[in-house]
ZAMARGU-4260 file (C-alpha; in steps of 0.2 Angstrom, whole numbers, plus 5000, padded with zeros to 4 digits):
<rodrens>
0) 5028/5046/4814 | 5032/5058/4829 | 5040/5053/4845 | 5055/5042/4849 | 5046/5026/4851
5) 5054/5024/4868 | 5042/5019/4883 | 5044/5030/4898 | 5049/5021/4914 | 5035/5018/4927
10) 5035/5032/4940 | 5038/5026/4958 | 5029/5035/4972 | 5037/5049/4980 | 5049/5044/4994
15) 5055/5060/5002 | 5045/5073/5012 | 5050/5088/5023 | 5039/5081/5037 | 5028/5066/5039
20) 5020/5058/5024 | 5003/5066/5022 | 4993/5050/5022 | 4995/5048/5041 | 4988/5065/5044
25) 4973/5063/5032 | 4967/5047/5040 | 4971/5052/5058 | 4982/5037/5060 | 4990/5041/5076
30) 4973/5045/5084 | 4966/5029/5076 | 4980/5018/5083 | 4979/5025/5100 | 4961/5019/5102
35) 4967/5000/5104 | 4968/4999/5122 | 4964/4982/5129 | 4960/4980/5147 | 4968/4963/5150
40) 4983/4953/5144 | 4972/4940/5134 | 4979/4941/5116 | 4961/4939/5108 | 4954/4954/5117
45) 4963/4964/5104 | 4953/4956/5090 | 4937/4958/5099 | 4941/4977/5102 | 4947/4980/5084
50) 4931/4971/5077 | 4920/4981/5088 | 4928/4997/5082 | 4928/4992/5063 | 4909/4988/5065
55) 4906/5006/5073 | 4915/5014/5058 | 4905/5004/5046 | 4889/5009/5056 | 4894/5027/5053
60) 4897/5024/5035 | 4880/5016/5032 | 4871/5029/5042 | 4879/5042/5030 | 4874/5032/5015
65) 4856/5028/5020 | 4853/5046/5026 | 4859/5052/5009 | 4848/5040/5000 | 4833/5045/5010
70) 4836/5063/5006 | 4837/5059/4987 | 4821/5049/4988 | 4812/5063/4996 | 4818/5074/4981
75) 4812/5061/4969 | 4830/5057/4963 | 4826/5039/4962 | 4840/5033/4951 | 4854/5042/4961
80) 4846/5035/4977 | 4847/5018/4970 | 4865/5020/4965 | 4869/5025/4983 | 4860/5011/4990
85) 4869/4998/4979 | 4885/5006/4985 | 4880/5003/5003 | 4876/4985/4999 | 4895/4982/4996
90) 4898/4991/5012 | 4886/4980/5021 | 4895/4965/5014 | 4910/4971/5023 | 4900/4973/5039
95) 4894/4955/5038 | 4912/4949/5034 | 4919/4958/5049 | 4912/4944/5060 | 4926/4934/5053
100) 4938/4943/5065 | 4929/4934/5079 | 4925/4918/5071 | 4939/4908/5080 | 4935/4916/5098
105) 4933/4901/5110 | 4923/4901/5126 | 4939/4901/5136 | 4947/4915/5127 | 4931/4926/5129
110) 4930/4922/5147 | 4948/4928/5150 | 4943/4946/5146 | 4924/4946/5148 | 4924/4953/5166
115) 4934/4968/5160 | 4920/4973/5148 | 4909/4976/5164 | 4891/4980/5157 | 4897/4985/5140
120) 4888/4978/5126 | 4886/4980/5107 | 4867/4983/5110 | 4872/5000/5118 | 4879/5006/5102
125) 4869/5022/5097 | 4875/5021/5079 | 4868/5003/5078 | 4852/5010/5085 | 4851/5024/5072
130) 4853/5011/5058 | 4838/5002/5065 | 4828/5017/5065 | 4833/5022/5048 | 4828/5004/5042
135) 4811/5006/5051 | 4814/4996/5066 | 4808/5009/5078 | 4804/5007/5097 | 4803/5022/5108
140) 4809/5012/5123 | 4826/5009/5113 | 4830/5027/5119 | 4830/5023/5137 | 4848/5018/5139
145) 4854/5035/5132 | 4844/5047/5144 | 4860/5051/5153 | 4868/5057/5137 | 4857/5071/5131
150) 4866/5074/5114 | 4865/5056/5109 | 4847/5055/5116 | 4841/5070/5106 | 4849/5064/5090
155) 4841/5047/5092 | 4824/5055/5096 | 4825/5065/5080 | 4829/5049/5069 | 4815/5040/5078
160) 4802/5052/5073 | 4809/5056/5056 | 4803/5046/5041 | 4814/5030/5038 | 4822/5025/5022
165) 4808/5014/5019 | 4795/5027/5022 | 4804/5038/5009 | 4803/5024/4997 | 4784/5022/5000
170) 4781/5040/4998 | 4789/5039/4981 | 4777/5026/4976 | 4763/5037/4982 | 4769/5051/4971
175) 4769/5039/4956 | 4751/5036/4959 | 4752/5018/4966 | 4738/5012/4977 | 4744/5017/4994
180) 4734/5026/5007 | 4741/5043/5014 | 4756/5041/5025 | 4751/5040/5044 | 4766/5047/5055
185) 4759/5038/5070 | 4760/5021/5061 | 4779/5023/5058 | 4781/5020/5077 | 4771/5004/5077
190) 4779/4986/5077 | 4787/4982/5060 | 4775/4971/5051 | 4770/4968/5033 | 4756/4980/5026
195) 4744/4973/5013 | 4743/4990/5004 | 4762/4991/5003 | 4762/4973/4997 | 4750/4976/4983
200) 4759/4992/4977 | 4776/4983/4976 | 4768/4969/4967 | 4762/4981/4954 | 4779/4988/4953
205) 4786/4971/4950 | 4773/4964/4938 | 4777/4958/4921 | 4779/4972/4909 | 4781/4984/4923
210) 4779/5002/4919 | 4791/5006/4934 | 4808/4999/4930 | 4817/5012/4941 | 4805/5008/4956
215) 4809/4989/4953 | 4827/4993/4954 | 4825/5003/4970 | 4815/4988/4977 | 4829/4976/4973
220) 4842/4988/4981 | 4831/4989/4997 | 4829/4970/4997 | 4848/4968/4996 | 4850/4979/5011
225) 4837/4969/5020 | 4846/4953/5016 | 4863/4959/5022 | 4855/4965/5038 | 4848/4948/5042
230) 4865/4940/5037 | 4874/4952/5050 | 4862/4947/5064 | 4864/4928/5059 | 4883/4930/5060
235) 4881/4939/5077 | 4871/4925/5083 | 4884/4912/5077 | 4898/4922/5085 | 4889/4923/5102
240) 4885/4904/5102 | 4903/4900/5098 | 4910/4911/5112 | 4896/4910/5125 | 4885/4895/5121
245) 4868/4899/5129 | 4875/4909/5144 | 4868/4926/5147 | 4875/4940/5136 | 4884/4956/5141
250) 4874/4971/5145 | 4860/4960/5154 | 4853/4951/5139 | 4849/4933/5138 | 4862/4931/5125
255) 4859/4919/5110 | 4841/4917/5115 | 4838/4936/5113 | 4848/4936/5097 | 4837/4922/5089
260) 4822/4933/5091 | 4830/4948/5083 | 4836/4937/5068 | 4818/4934/5064 | 4814/4952/5062
265) 4816/4955/5043 | 4817/4974/5038 | 4806/4980/5023 | 4795/4964/5025 | 4783/4970/5011
270) 4797/4967/4998 | 4798/4949/5003 | 4780/4945/5006 | 4773/4953/4990 | 4784/4941/4979
275) 4771/4927/4981 | 4758/4938/4972 | 4768/4945/4958 | 4761/4940/4941
</rodrens>
């Protein structure tokens, strides 16, 4: 038998570099850490600031994934699009869990730095708005806060008028011959509601002995995303109630009352309502 039989010792990570270890440069660590600049001496403001920044990074990641998946669906690469969407579900789980960073914030702690926020509010996040548009939650009036930021306004306007992730999924069903009327671009800017034709098409996809297993997998991945989006909004509502009660929210909203309305808006509603009629 060849070899000495001796096992080689585990190799420790390299510990000597001519300059700084390359990891910090790759992740932009110095720039990243320079962004935590609280405006008060209240210790919990750091948690609030970091949680907000973490969510923005996750918004950007989900925007990348869902835009990628939409492009794959437009190219009829359903299996690969579904793989990307399933990956994004794990990322959405992290987004939901990021509310844990604020779960212990009390009304007194929030009040100690709330005035320093001024009119700043998470509702003003343009990345969050882009995610809503990608999911099909489209309201032209949502662009109004960004009129003073031409680049952001133009980017949002483009996403508003482009097909959503769900539009791309329905187009795949059309190309497979499922009973859906031709796409109506104008309808994509109307209120987000269940559509009987889409319900029937998805019910056929999900029917016993389905001839569309890849489309059913796609539907389940989209349903997972819808569920996570609802969970994120529910956690937002809970965090607001813990820190504010029923007082007005930042940015001029009515706070928890407004959030309770948004929680009831389920994305991809056809994928939920059609389940009653699947046989």
